[in-house]
N, C-alpha and C positions, 0 to 999 in steps of 0.2 A: 504494500500500500504506500503510495507517495506521501512524503512528509506533509504536504499541504492539503491532504484529503480531509473531508469531513465525515463524520459518522452519522448515519441516518437511523432514527428510531421510528418504528412503525407504531403510531398511536391508535391505529384501527380506523375503520370507516374511511379509508383512503387518505388519512392524514399522516404526514411524515414530519419529524422534527430533525433539523440539522444541528449537529454539535461539532464545533471545531475541536480538533485534537490538541492536546497539550504538547508543547515542544520543550524538551528538557535540554539545557545546554550541556555540552560534553567537552572534555579536555583530557590531556595527559598529565602525569605528575608534574613534569617540567613546565607545563603551560596552564597551570591553575590560575584563576584570576589573581592578579597582583594586589589589587585593593578591593578584595571581596567585602561586601557589606554583611553584617551579622544576619544570619538567616539564609544566605546564599546556598543553593544546592544544585547539584548537577551530577553527571555520570562520568566517572573516570574510566577512560578507555584502556589504561594500563592495568588497573586492578579489577576491572569489570564490576564496579560497585558504585552505588549512589554515595555521594559525599555531601556533608553538611558543614558549613562554617559557622561556629558559634561566636565569632568575634576574636577568638584566640587560637583555636585548634580546628583541624579538619577531622570529622568523624565519618566512618564508613559503615555502610550497611551492605553486606554481601548479598548477592542475588543469585538465584539458581536459574541459569540461562539455557539449560538443556531442554530439548523438546519434550 
């Protein structure tokens, strides 16, 4: 599915609702945001995990990416 696609939800009786998909920024360890704001999150391509910046440290949440 292309990154700019929308999700369509069938509401019944011929009605559809379009929802834009969330885009999560991604980076490598070396290319993390230099001046990240507290609450910044994204996907680390090196560690294959979601990361969160609390204003002081990066925290990771491992993800199971297997099919």
